[in-house]
C-alpha positions as CSV (number, residue, x, y, z in Angstrom):
1,X,-13.9,25.2,-11.2
2,X,-14.4,22.2,-13.9
3,X,-11.7,23.2,-16.3
4,X,-14.4,22.3,-19.9
5,X,-10.7,22.2,-21.6
6,X,-9.6,19.9,-19.6
7,X,-12.2,17.7,-19.5
8,X,-12.4,17.6,-23.8
9,X,-8.9,17.2,-23.2
10,X,-9.3,13.5,-20.6
11,X,-12.6,12.6,-23.4
12,X,-9.7,12.7,-25.9
13,X,-11.5,15.5,-27.9
14,X,-9.7,18.5,-29.9
15,X,-10.7,22.2,-28.8
16,X,-11.7,25.2,-30.8
17,X,-11.5,29.4,-28.9
18,X,-10.2,32.3,-30.0
19,X,-8.6,35.5,-28.9
20,X,-10.7,38.2,-26.8
21,X,-10.1,41.1,-28.3
22,X,-13.4,43.2,-28.6
23,X,-14.0,44.1,-24.8
24,X,-17.5,44.4,-23.6
25,X,-19.8,41.5,-22.0
26,X,-21.9,41.3,-24.6
27,X,-18.9,39.8,-27.4
28,X,-17.7,37.4,-24.5
29,X,-20.8,35.6,-24.0
30,X,-21.4,35.4,-27.5
31,X,-18.1,33.5,-27.9
32,X,-20.0,31.0,-25.5
33,X,-23.2,31.0,-27.4
34,X,-21.5,30.1,-30.6
35,X,-20.3,27.0,-29.2
36,X,-16.0,27.4,-29.2
37,X,-14.7,25.7,-25.6
38,X,-12.8,29.0,-24.9
39,X,-11.1,32.4,-24.8
40,X,-8.4,33.8,-24.0
41,X,-8.4,37.1,-22.8
42,X,-5.5,39.2,-24.1
43,X,-3.9,41.7,-22.4
44,X,-0.9,41.1,-23.9
45,X,-1.9,43.0,-27.1
46,X,-4.8,43.4,-25.7
47,X,-6.5,46.8,-23.7
48,X,-7.6,45.3,-21.0
49,X,-6.4,44.9,-16.9
50,X,-7.6,43.2,-14.0
51,X,-11.4,44.6,-13.9
52,X,-12.2,44.3,-17.6
53,X,-10.3,40.5,-17.8
54,X,-12.8,40.1,-14.4
55,X,-16.0,41.3,-16.9
56,X,-15.1,38.6,-20.0
57,X,-13.8,35.6,-17.2
58,X,-17.9,35.6,-15.7
59,X,-19.7,36.3,-18.9
60,X,-17.5,33.6,-20.8
61,X,-18.0,31.3,-17.3
62,X,-22.2,31.8,-17.5
63,X,-21.6,29.6,-21.7
64,X,-19.2,26.9,-20.3
65,X,-16.6,28.3,-22.6
66,X,-13.6,28.6,-20.6
67,X,-11.8,31.8,-19.6
68,X,-8.4,31.1,-20.3
69,X,-5.9,34.7,-20.3
70,X,-3.1,35.9,-21.8
71,X,-1.1,37.6,-18.8
72,X,1.0,40.6,-20.2
73,X,4.1,40.0,-17.8
74,X,6.1,37.5,-16.2
75,X,5.4,38.6,-12.4
76,X,3.9,37.4,-9.4
77,X,0.9,40.6,-9.4
78,X,0.1,39.6,-13.7
79,X,0.0,36.0,-12.4
80,X,-1.8,35.7,-9.4
81,X,-4.6,38.9,-10.4
82,X,-5.8,36.8,-12.9
83,X,-5.9,33.5,-10.6
84,X,-7.8,35.2,-8.6
85,X,-10.4,36.8,-10.5
86,X,-11.4,32.7,-11.6
87,X,-9.1,32.8,-14.9
88,X,-9.3,28.5,-16.4
89,X,-5.6,28.8,-17.3
90,X,-2.9,31.5,-17.8
91,X,-1.1,31.5,-21.0
92,X,2.5,33.6,-20.5
93,X,3.7,34.6,-23.3
94,X,7.6,35.6,-24.2
95,X,9.1,33.1,-22.6
96,X,12.7,32.9,-22.9
97,X,14.1,30.9,-19.5
98,X,13.4,27.8,-17.8
99,X,14.2,29.7,-14.8
100,X,11.4,31.8,-16.0
101,X,9.5,29.0,-15.9
102,X,10.1,27.7,-12.7
103,X,9.0,31.1,-11.2
104,X,5.3,31.0,-12.4
105,X,5.1,27.4,-11.9
106,X,5.6,29.7,-7.9
107,X,3.7,32.0,-8.4
108,X,0.2,30.4,-9.8
109,X,0.2,27.0,-8.3
110,X,-0.8,26.4,-4.5
111,X,1.4,24.4,-1.7
112,X,3.1,21.9,-2.7
113,X,3.8,22.5,-5.8
114,X,4.7,26.1,-6.0
115,X,3.8,29.5,-3.3
116,X,1.1,31.2,-4.7
117,X,-0.8,33.7,-2.5
118,X,-4.0,32.6,-0.9
119,X,-6.5,34.4,0.0
120,X,-10.1,34.9,-0.2
121,X,-10.9,36.2,-3.8
122,X,-13.7,35.7,-5.8
123,X,-12.1,32.4,-7.5
124,X,-13.5,30.8,-4.0
125,X,-16.2,32.4,-3.8
126,X,-14.5,35.0,-1.5
127,X,-14.0,31.2,0.7
128,X,-17.3,30.2,0.8
129,X,-17.6,27.8,-1.7
130,X,-17.6,24.5,0.0
131,X,-15.0,23.1,-1.8
132,X,-12.8,25.5,-0.1
133,X,-13.2,24.7,3.0
134,X,-10.3,22.4,3.1
135,X,-8.0,24.1,2.1
136,X,-5.4,21.3,0.8
137,X,-7.8,19.6,-0.2
138,X,-9.0,22.7,-2.9
139,X,-5.2,23.7,-3.2
140,X,-4.6,20.7,-5.0
141,X,-8.0,20.9,-7.2
142,X,-6.9,24.2,-8.2
143,X,-3.3,23.2,-9.0
144,X,-4.9,20.9,-11.5
145,X,-7.7,22.9,-12.3
146,X,-6.4,25.8,-13.2
147,X,-3.4,25.3,-16.4
148,X,-0.2,27.2,-16.4
149,X,0.4,27.4,-20.5
150,X,4.0,29.0,-21.0
151,X,4.5,30.2,-24.6
152,X,6.8,28.7,-27.6
153,X,7.6,31.7,-29.6
154,X,11.0,32.4,-29.1
155,X,14.2,30.4,-29.3
156,X,15.2,30.5,-25.9
157,X,12.1,28.4,-24.8
158,X,12.3,26.3,-28.3
159,X,16.3,25.1,-27.5
160,X,14.3,24.0,-23.9
161,X,11.8,22.8,-25.2
162,X,11.7,19.3,-23.5
163,X,13.0,20.4,-20.1
164,X,10.0,22.7,-20.1
165,X,6.7,20.6,-21.0
166,X,8.5,18.0,-18.2
167,X,8.0,20.5,-15.7
168,X,6.0,19.7,-12.8
169,X,3.2,22.3,-13.0
170,X,3.7,23.3,-17.0
171,X,-0.2,21.9,-17.9
172,X,0.9,23.2,-21.3
173,X,2.3,25.0,-24.0
174,X,1.2,27.3,-26.8
175,X,2.6,28.1,-29.5
176,X,2.9,31.2,-31.2
177,X,3.9,30.5,-35.2
178,X,4.2,34.1,-36.3
179,X,6.8,35.2,-33.8
180,X,8.3,31.7,-33.9
181,X,8.9,32.9,-37.5
182,X,10.4,35.6,-36.2
183,X,12.4,33.9,-33.8
184,X,14.0,31.4,-36.6
185,X,14.7,34.5,-39.0
186,X,11.5,33.2,-41.6
187,X,9.0,36.1,-40.7
188,X,5.3,35.0,-41.5
189,X,7.1,32.0,-43.3
190,X,3.9,29.0,-42.3
191,X,5.7,26.5,-44.7
192,X,9.2,27.6,-44.7
193,X,10.3,23.8,-43.2
194,X,12.7,25.5,-39.7
195,X,8.8,26.2,-39.0
196,X,7.4,22.8,-39.5
197,X,10.1,21.3,-37.7
198,X,10.0,23.4,-34.8
199,X,5.9,23.0,-34.0
200,X,6.3,19.3,-35.0
201,X,9.5,19.7,-32.5
202,X,6.5,21.4,-29.3
203,X,3.9,19.0,-30.3
204,X,6.5,15.6,-30.1
205,X,7.1,17.4,-26.8
206,X,3.9,17.2,-25.3
207,X,2.7,14.5,-26.4
208,X,6.1,12.8,-24.9
209,X,5.5,14.4,-21.1
210,X,1.1,14.6,-21.8
211,X,1.0,17.7,-21.5
212,X,-1.7,20.2,-23.7
213,X,-0.4,21.4,-27.0
214,X,-2.2,24.5,-28.0
215,X,-1.6,27.1,-31.1
216,X,-2.5,29.7,-33.1
217,X,-4.4,29.2,-36.5
218,X,-5.2,31.8,-38.7
219,X,-8.3,30.3,-40.4
220,X,-10.8,27.0,-39.9
221,X,-8.9,25.2,-42.5
222,X,-5.6,25.6,-40.7
223,X,-7.7,25.2,-37.9
224,X,-8.4,21.4,-39.3
225,X,-5.1,21.0,-40.0
226,X,-3.5,21.7,-36.9
227,X,-6.6,19.3,-34.7
228,X,-5.2,16.6,-37.6
229,X,-1.8,17.4,-36.8
230,X,-2.6,16.5,-33.0
231,X,-2.8,19.5,-31.3
232,X,-5.2,19.8,-28.7
233,X,-7.1,23.3,-28.8
234,X,-6.5,25.9,-31.5
235,X,-7.3,29.3,-31.3
236,X,-8.4,30.5,-34.2
237,X,-8.1,34.4,-35.3
238,X,-10.1,36.6,-32.8
239,X,-13.4,37.9,-32.3
240,X,-12.5,41.1,-33.7
241,X,-11.2,39.5,-37.0
242,X,-14.4,36.8,-37.0
243,X,-16.5,40.0,-36.8
244,X,-14.8,42.1,-39.8
245,X,-15.2,38.7,-41.8
246,X,-18.7,37.9,-41.4
247,X,-20.1,41.8,-42.0
248,X,-17.7,41.7,-45.2
249,X,-19.8,38.7,-46.4
250,X,-22.9,39.5,-45.3
251,X,-22.1,42.7,-47.5
252,X,-20.9,40.7,-50.5
253,X,-23.5,37.8,-50.2
254,X,-26.2,41.4,-50.3
255,X,-24.1,42.4,-53.4
256,X,-24.3,39.4,-55.2
257,X,-28.0,38.9,-54.6
258,X,-28.8,41.7,-55.7
259,X,-27.1,41.2,-59.0
260,X,-28.9,38.3,-60.1
């Protein structure tokens, strides 16, 4: 159950990952083979549900790549089922109120932090893992090791970000810069001062409350800049984009060599 992201954070080491969109065991395992620290199974925009997410979670775990899931909504089944099949953390989109976050903590965390339902599922080896023998100790370990990470991509989340990051049971914040830019009325203006200030505010709130700071980036340069800025984790692009870019570069390289 050890969480690779938490281990890196404890060592003060930044983490790099990407979104998993392609599907299939091989694609998920390749991300781990490449050395990425985490992958995000995207059930919000991607075509996945519990069984296909389980496939990706299992493949990533084999390669020491922390499997996170972006759930599709703020509901108990969406939260509970992904944790029960072994997700090391949940990223929750479109958060719009402090009350929503309180409900998320209730759904995602065991007693005494929340009210997560307990059953002998795959996450505990169906109850046969040695660490599941002592239920209260198992609850405490899960509460530490499985991350609950609301997204900040709405004005409502931004306006209450200090309160949200201070809440017990919230382990970090994932900034969705594109949706946040739309919410601010500056669509895709990544250098707009309003968006830059908003991102800095989220980062400062995370640092002040000792929570993980995560953000999306479109390329390597932006990823490095955000990590230097102080973010703990950056999700760069998605596997489908990385594949297309690599194939295009290969084609361009071959054509250039043929011209020489």
